[in-house]
C-alpha positions as CSV (number, residue, x, y, z in Angstrom):
1,M,73.1,19.2,-21.0
2,R,73.1,20.6,-17.5
3,W,73.2,24.2,-18.8
4,L,70.2,23.6,-21.0
5,T,68.2,22.1,-18.1
6,L,69.0,25.0,-15.8
7,Y,68.1,27.5,-18.6
8,A,64.8,25.8,-19.2
9,R,63.9,25.8,-15.6
10,S,64.9,29.5,-15.1
11,R,62.7,30.4,-18.1
12,Q,59.7,28.4,-16.9
13,V,59.7,26.3,-20.0
14,P,58.0,23.2,-18.5
15,A,55.1,25.3,-17.2
16,S,54.8,27.2,-20.5
17,L,54.9,24.0,-22.5
18,A,52.1,22.5,-20.3
19,V,50.0,25.7,-20.9
20,V,50.6,25.5,-24.6
21,V,49.6,21.9,-24.9
22,I,46.5,22.2,-22.6
23,G,45.4,25.3,-24.5
24,A,45.7,23.5,-27.9
25,V,43.8,20.5,-26.6
26,V,41.0,22.6,-25.1
27,V,40.5,24.6,-28.3
28,W,40.7,21.4,-30.3
29,A,38.0,19.8,-28.1
30,L,35.8,23.0,-28.4
31,A,36.2,23.0,-32.2
32,R,35.0,19.4,-32.5
33,D,31.4,20.5,-32.5
34,G,32.0,22.2,-35.9
35,S,30.5,25.6,-34.8
36,G,33.4,27.5,-36.3
37,G,32.9,26.0,-39.7
38,P,35.6,24.5,-41.9
39,G,38.3,27.0,-42.8
40,D,37.4,29.4,-40.0
41,P,40.8,31.0,-39.0
42,R,39.7,32.3,-35.6
43,M,40.2,29.1,-33.5
44,P,43.6,28.3,-34.8
45,A,44.7,31.9,-34.5
46,L,43.5,31.8,-30.9
47,V,45.5,28.7,-30.2
48,I,48.7,30.1,-31.6
49,V,48.2,33.4,-29.8
50,A,47.6,31.6,-26.5
51,G,50.7,29.5,-27.1
52,A,52.9,32.4,-27.9
53,T,51.7,34.4,-25.0
54,A,52.2,31.5,-22.6
55,A,55.7,30.9,-23.9
56,S,56.6,34.6,-23.8
57,T,57.0,34.5,-20.0
58,G,60.3,32.7,-20.5
59,L,61.8,35.5,-22.5
60,G,63.1,37.1,-19.4
61,G,65.0,35.4,-16.6
62,Q,64.7,35.8,-12.8
63,D,67.3,38.6,-12.8
64,V,67.7,40.6,-16.1
65,A,70.8,42.4,-14.7
66,L,72.4,39.0,-14.1
67,D,71.6,37.9,-17.7
68,R,73.2,41.0,-19.0
69,T,76.4,40.6,-17.1
70,A,76.9,36.9,-17.7
71,A,80.1,35.9,-19.4
72,I,78.3,34.1,-22.2
73,R,77.1,35.2,-25.6
74,W,73.4,35.8,-25.3
75,V,72.6,36.8,-28.9
76,L,72.5,33.3,-30.3
77,R,70.8,31.9,-27.3
78,R,68.1,34.6,-27.4
79,A,67.5,34.1,-31.1
80,A,67.3,30.3,-30.6
81,H,64.8,30.8,-27.8
82,V,62.5,33.0,-29.9
83,L,62.7,30.6,-32.9
84,L,62.0,27.6,-30.6
85,I,58.9,29.3,-29.3
86,G,57.5,29.6,-32.8
87,A,58.4,26.0,-33.7
88,V,57.0,24.5,-30.5
89,V,53.7,26.5,-30.7
90,G,53.2,25.5,-34.3
91,A,54.2,21.9,-33.8
92,V,51.8,21.5,-30.9
93,L,48.8,22.7,-32.9
94,L,49.8,20.5,-35.9
95,A,50.2,17.5,-33.5
96,V,46.7,18.1,-31.9
97,Q,45.2,18.2,-35.4
98,V,46.5,14.7,-36.0
99,M,43.8,13.5,-33.5
100,G,41.1,14.2,-36.1
101,E,39.9,17.8,-36.3
102,D,41.6,19.8,-39.0
103,L,41.8,23.4,-37.6
104,A,44.2,25.0,-40.1
105,T,46.6,24.3,-42.9
106,T,50.3,23.9,-42.2
107,A,51.0,27.1,-44.1
108,F,48.6,29.0,-41.9
109,V,50.2,27.6,-38.7
110,V,53.8,28.2,-39.9
111,R,53.0,31.8,-41.0
112,N,51.2,32.7,-37.8
113,S,53.6,31.0,-35.5
114,A,56.5,32.9,-37.1
115,G,54.8,36.2,-37.0
116,L,53.6,35.8,-33.4
117,M,56.9,34.7,-32.1
118,G,58.4,37.9,-33.5
119,L,55.6,39.9,-32.0
120,V,56.2,38.5,-28.5
121,A,59.9,39.1,-28.9
122,I,59.2,42.8,-29.8
123,G,56.9,42.9,-26.8
124,A,59.7,41.6,-24.5
125,T,62.2,44.0,-25.9
126,V,59.9,47.0,-25.6
127,G,58.0,46.2,-22.4
128,G,59.8,43.4,-20.7
129,A,59.0,39.7,-20.6
130,Q,56.1,40.2,-18.1
131,Y,54.3,42.4,-20.7
132,A,55.3,40.5,-23.9
133,W,51.8,39.0,-24.2
134,T,50.1,42.4,-24.7
135,L,51.0,42.9,-28.4
136,P,49.7,39.5,-29.6
137,I,46.5,39.8,-27.6
138,A,45.9,43.4,-28.7
139,W,46.6,42.6,-32.3
140,L,44.3,39.5,-32.3
141,S,41.5,41.5,-30.5
142,F,41.7,44.2,-33.2
143,S,41.7,41.5,-36.0
144,L,38.6,39.8,-34.7
145,F,36.6,43.0,-34.7
146,A,38.1,44.8,-37.6
147,P,36.1,45.4,-40.8
148,A,36.6,43.3,-43.9
149,P,40.2,43.5,-45.1
150,T,39.6,45.1,-48.5
151,S,42.6,47.5,-48.5
152,A,46.3,46.8,-48.0
153,P,46.5,48.5,-44.6
154,M,43.5,46.4,-43.3
155,Q,45.1,43.3,-44.7
156,V,48.3,44.1,-42.8
157,A,46.2,44.8,-39.6
158,T,44.3,41.5,-39.9
159,W,47.2,39.3,-41.2
160,M,46.5,36.6,-38.5
161,L,43.2,35.8,-40.0
162,L,44.0,36.0,-43.7
163,P,44.2,32.8,-45.8
164,P,47.7,31.4,-46.3
165,G,49.3,32.6,-49.4
166,T,48.0,36.1,-49.1
167,A,50.9,38.4,-49.8
168,A,50.1,41.0,-47.1
169,G,49.7,38.3,-44.4
170,T,52.9,36.5,-45.4
171,W,55.0,39.6,-45.6
172,T,53.6,41.0,-42.3
173,A,54.4,37.8,-40.5
174,L,57.9,37.7,-42.0
175,V,58.7,41.3,-41.1
176,L,57.5,40.7,-37.5
177,A,59.5,37.5,-37.2
178,V,62.7,38.9,-38.5
179,A,62.4,42.3,-36.7
180,G,61.3,40.7,-33.4
181,T,64.0,38.0,-33.4
182,A,66.7,40.5,-34.2
183,A,65.6,43.1,-31.7
184,Y,65.3,40.5,-28.9
185,A,68.6,38.8,-29.7
186,V,70.5,42.0,-29.7
187,A,68.8,44.0,-27.0
188,G,67.3,41.3,-24.8
189,P,64.3,41.9,-22.6
190,R,63.6,45.3,-21.1
191,R,64.2,45.6,-17.4
């Protein structure tokens, strides 16, 4: 258990978890006025993106070179870390919804949490943990201002805001989750 505690501290897990919870509660409180309308995917997508970006800071340790030379197998630990990010971010949003305001369906939360955790993992692999937040923020920003998703490429581009059960949204999230988790588990964060 001592190893897990040290790992969590070195990856800033307590601070990231606090930011995830506070962000979800703030958005839940803002959504209570009903201005977004029922079924509006923008607020829950914002909560999940904020949670994933807050948790992405822990995808790199204090010394990347030390992580790479350690005599332990990092592949499984890295994969577990990425999967845990998606599970915690989704669970926090679903737990906040229990307080009364239904922001999104469980299928929507699971799909977006999986896709976004893969997206932050890709960001950490390509740009380093300090820049892992850029891909989800950029993708959400584009999705919010993109035209209506009438074609397949636009559905892929706006997958975060599509209703659950949409094939393009589900497949995009699945590909991002698998590719991001595999890339980060094998390569680790960029220096």
